[in-house]
ChimeraX commands (.cxc) that place a marker at each C-alpha (Angstrom):
marker #1 position -8.24,34.03,-10.60 radius 0.5
marker #1 position -9.82,37.56,-9.65 radius 0.5
marker #1 position -8.83,39.06,-6.20 radius 0.5
marker #1 position -12.31,37.84,-4.60 radius 0.5
marker #1 position -11.84,34.51,-5.88 radius 0.5
marker #1 position -8.64,34.09,-4.51 radius 0.5
marker #1 position -9.70,35.26,-0.81 radius 0.5
marker #1 position -12.18,32.80,-0.36 radius 0.5
marker #1 position -9.61,29.97,-1.85 radius 0.5
marker #1 position -7.43,31.23,0.96 radius 0.5
marker #1 position -10.08,31.22,3.87 radius 0.5
marker #1 position -11.36,27.82,2.75 radius 0.5
marker #1 position -7.90,26.15,2.86 radius 0.5
marker #1 position -6.91,28.14,5.40 radius 0.5
marker #1 position -5.91,26.06,8.94 radius 0.5
marker #1 position -7.97,28.56,10.78 radius 0.5
marker #1 position -11.07,27.48,8.62 radius 0.5
marker #1 position -13.42,25.27,11.14 radius 0.5
marker #1 position -13.06,22.02,9.54 radius 0.5
marker #1 position -11.56,20.13,12.03 radius 0.5
marker #1 position -8.54,19.12,10.67 radius 0.5
marker #1 position -6.43,19.80,13.51 radius 0.5
marker #1 position -8.00,16.66,15.26 radius 0.5
marker #1 position -7.36,14.43,12.61 radius 0.5
marker #1 position -3.46,12.55,11.40 radius 0.5
marker #1 position -4.70,10.24,8.91 radius 0.5
marker #1 position -2.73,7.05,10.79 radius 0.5
marker #1 position 0.40,9.59,11.09 radius 0.5
marker #1 position 0.28,9.34,15.11 radius 0.5
marker #1 position 0.49,5.04,14.66 radius 0.5
marker #1 position 3.22,5.68,12.21 radius 0.5
marker #1 position 4.84,7.76,15.15 radius 0.5
marker #1 position 4.02,5.93,17.93 radius 0.5
marker #1 position 5.60,2.42,16.00 radius 0.5
marker #1 position 8.50,4.39,14.90 radius 0.5
marker #1 position 7.90,4.10,11.34 radius 0.5
marker #1 position 7.80,8.20,10.94 radius 0.5
marker #1 position 10.58,9.57,12.93 radius 0.5
marker #1 position 12.33,12.60,11.08 radius 0.5
marker #1 position 11.33,14.48,8.27 radius 0.5
marker #1 position 12.59,12.38,5.61 radius 0.5
marker #1 position 10.41,9.51,6.63 radius 0.5
marker #1 position 7.82,12.24,7.34 radius 0.5
marker #1 position 7.95,13.43,3.80 radius 0.5
marker #1 position 8.08,9.58,2.64 radius 0.5
marker #1 position 4.80,9.23,4.52 radius 0.5
marker #1 position 2.75,12.45,3.41 radius 0.5
marker #1 position 4.21,11.39,-0.38 radius 0.5
marker #1 position 2.51,8.12,-0.33 radius 0.5
marker #1 position -0.65,9.84,1.02 radius 0.5
marker #1 position -0.75,12.70,-1.78 radius 0.5
marker #1 position 0.17,10.17,-4.97 radius 0.5
marker #1 position -1.48,6.50,-4.10 radius 0.5
marker #1 position -3.35,7.42,-0.63 radius 0.5
marker #1 position -6.23,9.26,-0.12 radius 0.5
marker #1 position -4.89,12.06,-1.12 radius 0.5
marker #1 position -4.45,10.67,-4.55 radius 0.5
marker #1 position -8.31,9.35,-4.30 radius 0.5
marker #1 position -9.54,12.55,-2.68 radius 0.5
marker #1 position -7.82,14.54,-5.98 radius 0.5
marker #1 position -9.66,12.77,-8.89 radius 0.5
marker #1 position -12.86,12.82,-6.67 radius 0.5
marker #1 position -12.13,16.59,-6.81 radius 0.5
marker #1 position -11.72,17.24,-10.16 radius 0.5
marker #1 position -14.81,15.16,-10.67 radius 0.5
marker #1 position -17.33,16.64,-8.08 radius 0.5
marker #1 position -16.44,20.28,-9.23 radius 0.5
marker #1 position -16.98,19.17,-13.21 radius 0.5
marker #1 position -19.97,17.94,-11.76 radius 0.5
marker #1 position -21.40,20.60,-9.77 radius 0.5
marker #1 position -24.47,21.81,-12.09 radius 0.5
marker #1 position -25.34,18.26,-12.43 radius 0.5
marker #1 position -27.21,17.30,-9.30 radius 0.5
marker #1 position -27.16,13.28,-10.46 radius 0.5
marker #1 position -24.33,12.63,-11.28 radius 0.5
marker #1 position -22.56,14.92,-8.34 radius 0.5
marker #1 position -25.10,13.22,-6.24 radius 0.5
marker #1 position -23.19,9.76,-7.59 radius 0.5
marker #1 position -19.48,11.00,-7.10 radius 0.5
marker #1 position -20.28,11.91,-3.58 radius 0.5
marker #1 position -21.69,8.86,-2.87 radius 0.5
marker #1 position -18.24,7.13,-3.90 radius 0.5
marker #1 position -16.59,9.77,-2.30 radius 0.5
marker #1 position -18.39,8.28,1.01 radius 0.5
marker #1 position -17.34,4.89,0.42 radius 0.5
marker #1 position -14.31,5.20,-0.75 radius 0.5
marker #1 position -12.25,4.91,2.15 radius 0.5
marker #1 position -9.84,2.49,3.87 radius 0.5
marker #1 position -10.99,2.20,7.44 radius 0.5
marker #1 position -13.53,3.18,10.14 radius 0.5
marker #1 position -11.49,6.42,10.81 radius 0.5
marker #1 position -10.26,7.73,7.57 radius 0.5
marker #1 position -14.22,7.66,6.84 radius 0.5
marker #1 position -15.10,9.28,10.23 radius 0.5
marker #1 position -11.99,11.86,9.36 radius 0.5
marker #1 position -12.89,12.61,5.71 radius 0.5
marker #1 position -17.16,12.94,6.73 radius 0.5
marker #1 position -17.02,15.01,9.60 radius 0.5
marker #1 position -14.66,17.42,7.93 radius 0.5
marker #1 position -16.89,17.04,5.04 radius 0.5
marker #1 position -20.09,18.01,7.16 radius 0.5
marker #1 position -18.05,20.73,9.54 radius 0.5
marker #1 position -17.04,22.84,5.87 radius 0.5
marker #1 position -20.59,22.45,4.42 radius 0.5
marker #1 position -22.49,23.88,7.11 radius 0.5
marker #1 position -19.75,26.68,7.91 radius 0.5
marker #1 position -19.84,27.66,4.28 radius 0.5
marker #1 position -23.20,27.95,3.90 radius 0.5
marker #1 position -23.50,30.16,6.75 radius 0.5
marker #1 position -20.27,32.63,5.60 radius 0.5
marker #1 position -20.43,31.89,2.00 radius 0.5
marker #1 position -23.56,31.40,0.53 radius 0.5
marker #1 position -24.38,29.68,-2.90 radius 0.5
marker #1 position -27.69,28.00,-4.14 radius 0.5
marker #1 position -26.03,25.02,-5.19 radius 0.5
marker #1 position -24.37,24.70,-1.56 radius 0.5
marker #1 position -28.26,24.84,-0.57 radius 0.5
marker #1 position -29.25,22.24,-3.68 radius 0.5
marker #1 position -26.64,19.74,-2.78 radius 0.5
marker #1 position -27.43,19.92,1.61 radius 0.5
marker #1 position -31.02,20.03,0.81 radius 0.5
marker #1 position -30.69,16.58,-0.86 radius 0.5
marker #1 position -28.43,15.02,1.63 radius 0.5
marker #1 position -29.64,12.99,4.57 radius 0.5
marker #1 position -28.14,12.11,7.73 radius 0.5
marker #1 position -27.21,8.70,6.51 radius 0.5
marker #1 position -25.64,10.44,3.49 radius 0.5
marker #1 position -22.28,11.88,4.77 radius 0.5
marker #1 position -20.35,14.26,2.37 radius 0.5
marker #1 position -16.73,13.27,2.02 radius 0.5
marker #1 position -14.39,16.80,2.72 radius 0.5
marker #1 position -12.97,16.93,-0.96 radius 0.5
marker #1 position -16.48,16.70,-2.54 radius 0.5
marker #1 position -17.75,19.70,0.20 radius 0.5
marker #1 position -14.76,21.78,-1.10 radius 0.5
marker #1 position -14.77,21.21,-4.80 radius 0.5
marker #1 position -18.53,22.37,-4.82 radius 0.5
marker #1 position -18.14,25.30,-2.84 radius 0.5
marker #1 position -14.85,26.33,-5.31 radius 0.5
marker #1 position -17.18,25.46,-8.61 radius 0.5
marker #1 position -20.51,27.24,-7.24 radius 0.5
marker #1 position -18.44,30.69,-6.64 radius 0.5
marker #1 position -16.54,30.39,-10.30 radius 0.5
marker #1 position -12.81,29.04,-8.55 radius 0.5
marker #1 position -11.18,27.71,-11.42 radius 0.5
marker #1 position -10.51,23.87,-11.26 radius 0.5
marker #1 position -6.87,24.15,-11.23 radius 0.5
marker #1 position -6.36,26.80,-8.31 radius 0.5
marker #1 position -9.10,24.84,-6.61 radius 0.5
marker #1 position -7.08,21.50,-6.44 radius 0.5
marker #1 position -3.57,22.63,-5.87 radius 0.5
marker #1 position -5.16,24.42,-2.70 radius 0.5
marker #1 position -6.77,21.51,-1.53 radius 0.5
marker #1 position -4.18,19.10,-1.91 radius 0.5
marker #1 position -1.66,21.95,-0.14 radius 0.5
marker #1 position -4.26,22.42,2.78 radius 0.5
marker #1 position -3.86,18.27,3.13 radius 0.5
marker #1 position 0.04,18.20,3.15 radius 0.5
marker #1 position -0.05,21.42,5.37 radius 0.5
marker #1 position -2.14,19.66,7.83 radius 0.5
marker #1 position -0.07,16.20,7.57 radius 0.5
marker #1 position 2.82,18.09,8.49 radius 0.5
marker #1 position 1.69,20.36,11.11 radius 0.5
marker #1 position 0.71,16.93,12.61 radius 0.5
marker #1 position 3.99,15.52,12.30 radius 0.5
marker #1 position 5.52,18.54,13.38 radius 0.5
marker #1 position 3.71,18.02,17.14 radius 0.5
marker #1 position 4.13,13.98,16.94 radius 0.5
marker #1 position 7.71,13.46,16.24 radius 0.5
marker #1 position 8.54,16.47,17.34 radius 0.5
marker #1 position 10.08,18.12,14.23 radius 0.5
marker #1 position 10.76,22.32,14.65 radius 0.5
marker #1 position 9.46,24.84,12.78 radius 0.5
marker #1 position 12.22,25.46,10.30 radius 0.5
marker #1 position 11.90,21.88,9.89 radius 0.5
marker #1 position 8.03,21.74,9.17 radius 0.5
marker #1 position 8.16,24.60,6.60 radius 0.5
marker #1 position 11.32,22.89,4.73 radius 0.5
marker #1 position 8.64,19.74,4.29 radius 0.5
marker #1 position 6.20,21.80,2.74 radius 0.5
marker #1 position 8.78,23.38,0.72 radius 0.5
marker #1 position 9.56,19.88,-0.99 radius 0.5
marker #1 position 6.37,18.65,-1.26 radius 0.5
marker #1 position 5.59,20.68,-3.66 radius 0.5
marker #1 position 6.50,19.33,-6.90 radius 0.5
marker #1 position 4.58,16.20,-5.79 radius 0.5
marker #1 position 1.42,18.38,-5.25 radius 0.5
marker #1 position 2.10,19.69,-8.94 radius 0.5
marker #1 position 1.86,16.28,-10.18 radius 0.5
marker #1 position -0.49,14.67,-8.12 radius 0.5
marker #1 position -2.94,17.63,-9.56 radius 0.5
marker #1 position -1.82,17.40,-13.21 radius 0.5
marker #1 position -2.75,13.60,-13.01 radius 0.5
marker #1 position -6.01,14.05,-11.47 radius 0.5
marker #1 position -7.01,16.32,-13.82 radius 0.5
marker #1 position -7.20,13.49,-17.03 radius 0.5
marker #1 position -8.01,10.70,-14.78 radius 0.5
marker #1 position -11.49,8.41,-14.87 radius 0.5
marker #1 position -13.45,7.65,-12.17 radius 0.5
marker #1 position -13.61,4.11,-13.21 radius 0.5
marker #1 position -9.38,3.91,-12.97 radius 0.5
marker #1 position -9.67,5.20,-9.79 radius 0.5
marker #1 position -7.69,3.25,-6.70 radius 0.5
marker #1 position -5.35,3.28,-4.08 radius 0.5
marker #1 position -1.70,1.69,-3.62 radius 0.5
marker #1 position -1.09,2.45,-0.05 radius 0.5
marker #1 position -1.31,-0.60,2.37 radius 0.5
marker #1 position 0.80,0.59,5.08 radius 0.5
marker #1 position -0.76,3.94,5.31 radius 0.5
marker #1 position -4.21,1.70,5.96 radius 0.5
marker #1 position -2.85,-0.52,8.45 radius 0.5
marker #1 position -1.58,2.87,10.45 radius 0.5
marker #1 position -5.20,3.87,10.09 radius 0.5
marker #1 position -6.22,0.58,11.15 radius 0.5
marker #1 position -3.99,0.45,14.51 radius 0.5
marker #1 position -4.70,3.93,15.86 radius 0.5
marker #1 position -8.37,2.75,16.41 radius 0.5
marker #1 position -6.78,0.81,19.41 radius 0.5
marker #1 position -3.52,2.93,19.90 radius 0.5
marker #1 position -3.62,3.62,23.95 radius 0.5
marker #1 position -2.65,7.07,24.05 radius 0.5
marker #1 position -4.20,9.65,21.41 radius 0.5
marker #1 position -3.95,12.83,20.42 radius 0.5
marker #1 position -5.55,12.64,17.24 radius 0.5
marker #1 position -8.73,11.33,16.01 radius 0.5
marker #1 position -7.46,8.94,13.18 radius 0.5
marker link #1:1,2 radius 0.2
marker link #1:2,3 radius 0.2
marker link #1:3,4 radius 0.2
marker link #1:4,5 radius 0.2
marker link #1:5,6 radius 0.2
marker link #1:6,7 radius 0.2
marker link #1:7,8 radius 0.2
marker link #1:8,9 radius 0.2
marker link #1:9,10 radius 0.2
marker link #1:10,11 radius 0.2
marker link #1:11,12 radius 0.2
marker link #1:12,13 radius 0.2
marker link #1:13,14 radius 0.2
marker link #1:14,15 radius 0.2
marker link #1:15,16 radius 0.2
marker link #1:16,17 radius 0.2
marker link #1:17,18 radius 0.2
marker link #1:18,19 radius 0.2
marker link #1:19,20 radius 0.2
marker link #1:20,21 radius 0.2
marker link #1:21,22 radius 0.2
marker link #1:22,23 radius 0.2
marker link #1:23,24 radius 0.2
marker link #1:24,25 radius 0.2
marker link #1:25,26 radius 0.2
marker link #1:26,27 radius 0.2
marker link #1:27,28 radius 0.2
marker link #1:28,29 radius 0.2
marker link #1:29,30 radius 0.2
marker link #1:30,31 radius 0.2
marker link #1:31,32 radius 0.2
marker link #1:32,33 radius 0.2
marker link #1:33,34 radius 0.2
marker link #1:34,35 radius 0.2
marker link #1:35,36 radius 0.2
marker link #1:36,37 radius 0.2
marker link #1:37,38 radius 0.2
marker link #1:38,39 radius 0.2
marker link #1:39,40 radius 0.2
marker link #1:40,41 radius 0.2
marker link #1:41,42 radius 0.2
marker link #1:42,43 radius 0.2
marker link #1:43,44 radius 0.2
marker link #1:44,45 radius 0.2
marker link #1:45,46 radius 0.2
marker link #1:46,47 radius 0.2
marker link #1:47,48 radius 0.2
marker link #1:48,49 radius 0.2
marker link #1:49,50 radius 0.2
marker link #1:50,51 radius 0.2
marker link #1:51,52 radius 0.2
marker link #1:52,53 radius 0.2
marker link #1:53,54 radius 0.2
marker link #1:54,55 radius 0.2
marker link #1:55,56 radius 0.2
marker link #1:56,57 radius 0.2
marker link #1:57,58 radius 0.2
marker link #1:58,59 radius 0.2
marker link #1:59,60 radius 0.2
marker link #1:60,61 radius 0.2
marker link #1:61,62 radius 0.2
marker link #1:62,63 radius 0.2
marker link #1:63,64 radius 0.2
marker link #1:64,65 radius 0.2
marker link #1:65,66 radius 0.2
marker link #1:66,67 radius 0.2
marker link #1:67,68 radius 0.2
marker link #1:68,69 radius 0.2
marker link #1:69,70 radius 0.2
marker link #1:70,71 radius 0.2
marker link #1:71,72 radius 0.2
marker link #1:72,73 radius 0.2
marker link #1:73,74 radius 0.2
marker link #1:74,75 radius 0.2
marker link #1:75,76 radius 0.2
marker link #1:76,77 radius 0.2
marker link #1:77,78 radius 0.2
marker link #1:78,79 radius 0.2
marker link #1:79,80 radius 0.2
marker link #1:80,81 radius 0.2
marker link #1:81,82 radius 0.2
marker link #1:82,83 radius 0.2
marker link #1:83,84 radius 0.2
marker link #1:84,85 radius 0.2
marker link #1:85,86 radius 0.2
marker link #1:86,87 radius 0.2
marker link #1:87,88 radius 0.2
marker link #1:88,89 radius 0.2
marker link #1:89,90 radius 0.2
marker link #1:90,91 radius 0.2
marker link #1:91,92 radius 0.2
marker link #1:92,93 radius 0.2
marker link #1:93,94 radius 0.2
marker link #1:94,95 radius 0.2
marker link #1:95,96 radius 0.2
marker link #1:96,97 radius 0.2
marker link #1:97,98 radius 0.2
marker link #1:98,99 radius 0.2
marker link #1:99,100 radius 0.2
marker link #1:100,101 radius 0.2
marker link #1:101,102 radius 0.2
marker link #1:102,103 radius 0.2
marker link #1:103,104 radius 0.2
marker link #1:104,105 radius 0.2
marker link #1:105,106 radius 0.2
marker link #1:106,107 radius 0.2
marker link #1:107,108 radius 0.2
marker link #1:108,109 radius 0.2
marker link #1:109,110 radius 0.2
marker link #1:110,111 radius 0.2
marker link #1:111,112 radius 0.2
marker link #1:112,113 radius 0.2
marker link #1:113,114 radius 0.2
marker link #1:114,115 radius 0.2
marker link #1:115,116 radius 0.2
marker link #1:116,117 radius 0.2
marker link #1:117,118 radius 0.2
marker link #1:118,119 radius 0.2
marker link #1:119,120 radius 0.2
marker link #1:120,121 radius 0.2
marker link #1:121,122 radius 0.2
marker link #1:122,123 radius 0.2
marker link #1:123,124 radius 0.2
marker link #1:124,125 radius 0.2
marker link #1:125,126 radius 0.2
marker link #1:126,127 radius 0.2
marker link #1:127,128 radius 0.2
marker link #1:128,129 radius 0.2
marker link #1:129,130 radius 0.2
marker link #1:130,131 radius 0.2
marker link #1:131,132 radius 0.2
marker link #1:132,133 radius 0.2
marker link #1:133,134 radius 0.2
marker link #1:134,135 radius 0.2
marker link #1:135,136 radius 0.2
marker link #1:136,137 radius 0.2
marker link #1:137,138 radius 0.2
marker link #1:138,139 radius 0.2
marker link #1:139,140 radius 0.2
marker link #1:140,141 radius 0.2
marker link #1:141,142 radius 0.2
marker link #1:142,143 radius 0.2
marker link #1:143,144 radius 0.2
marker link #1:144,145 radius 0.2
marker link #1:145,146 radius 0.2
marker link #1:146,147 radius 0.2
marker link #1:147,148 radius 0.2
marker link #1:148,149 radius 0.2
marker link #1:149,150 radius 0.2
marker link #1:150,151 radius 0.2
marker link #1:151,152 radius 0.2
marker link #1:152,153 radius 0.2
marker link #1:153,154 radius 0.2
marker link #1:154,155 radius 0.2
marker link #1:155,156 radius 0.2
marker link #1:156,157 radius 0.2
marker link #1:157,158 radius 0.2
marker link #1:158,159 radius 0.2
marker link #1:159,160 radius 0.2
marker link #1:160,161 radius 0.2
marker link #1:161,162 radius 0.2
marker link #1:162,163 radius 0.2
marker link #1:163,164 radius 0.2
marker link #1:164,165 radius 0.2
marker link #1:165,166 radius 0.2
marker link #1:166,167 radius 0.2
marker link #1:167,168 radius 0.2
marker link #1:168,169 radius 0.2
marker link #1:169,170 radius 0.2
marker link #1:170,171 radius 0.2
marker link #1:171,172 radius 0.2
marker link #1:172,173 radius 0.2
marker link #1:173,174 radius 0.2
marker link #1:174,175 radius 0.2
marker link #1:175,176 radius 0.2
marker link #1:176,177 radius 0.2
marker link #1:177,178 radius 0.2
marker link #1:178,179 radius 0.2
marker link #1:179,180 radius 0.2
marker link #1:180,181 radius 0.2
marker link #1:181,182 radius 0.2
marker link #1:182,183 radius 0.2
marker link #1:183,184 radius 0.2
marker link #1:184,185 radius 0.2
marker link #1:185,186 radius 0.2
marker link #1:186,187 radius 0.2
marker link #1:187,188 radius 0.2
marker link #1:188,189 radius 0.2
marker link #1:189,190 radius 0.2
marker link #1:190,191 radius 0.2
marker link #1:191,192 radius 0.2
marker link #1:192,193 radius 0.2
marker link #1:193,194 radius 0.2
marker link #1:194,195 radius 0.2
marker link #1:195,196 radius 0.2
marker link #1:196,197 radius 0.2
marker link #1:197,198 radius 0.2
marker link #1:198,199 radius 0.2
marker link #1:199,200 radius 0.2
marker link #1:200,201 radius 0.2
marker link #1:201,202 radius 0.2
marker link #1:202,203 radius 0.2
marker link #1:203,204 radius 0.2
marker link #1:204,205 radius 0.2
marker link #1:205,206 radius 0.2
marker link #1:206,207 radius 0.2
marker link #1:207,208 radius 0.2
marker link #1:208,209 radius 0.2
marker link #1:209,210 radius 0.2
marker link #1:210,211 radius 0.2
marker link #1:211,212 radius 0.2
marker link #1:212,213 radius 0.2
marker link #1:213,214 radius 0.2
marker link #1:214,215 radius 0.2
marker link #1:215,216 radius 0.2
marker link #1:216,217 radius 0.2
marker link #1:217,218 radius 0.2
marker link #1:218,219 radius 0.2
marker link #1:219,220 radius 0.2
marker link #1:220,221 radius 0.2
marker link #1:221,222 radius 0.2
marker link #1:222,223 radius 0.2
marker link #1:223,224 radius 0.2
marker link #1:224,225 radius 0.2
marker link #1:225,226 radius 0.2
view
């Protein structure tokens, strides 16, 4: 990677990038409320499930295919439609679509590229953009290699969930960083597997995560939107 590419990737996957990730917990808030997640080990179990067999895995595979199709409008649009629909609950759909819209809007202004403009021009208000698709397209358009792009995207997803867990449980900063460190092998494994996964074989196997998201919709006191 060039220094310029690394700079872009760090900026886009930074918690300071205005994607609204701080507003979403991916159902984790309910898991804490129900005491299924209550300490470092149970938080790691939750995030590992998201990455390995839940929404994180889905997004990883879609990211790979969107990156590879960035210059093929029809193929990219079909993947974008699949990504927008591939959500287990209304809140998870909201989480992905609002982050995708925010990422695309900000990146078009701060890091413009014709492929981003063309893609945005083909979308209507009824055609939401999943976060994974927006990030993958930006990385491909600006010539950032697939493997580091995917790894950075998954790291950002995991870091956002750990940050939410650190506030909800709560955990100290040291334990939160221990969690990030311990997730490194999982992120590497998911990234490797996603590079070779076919869209026809795409699926998830984490019903408990989706149930947490469904319960969160009616949770009495909420800090997060999902």
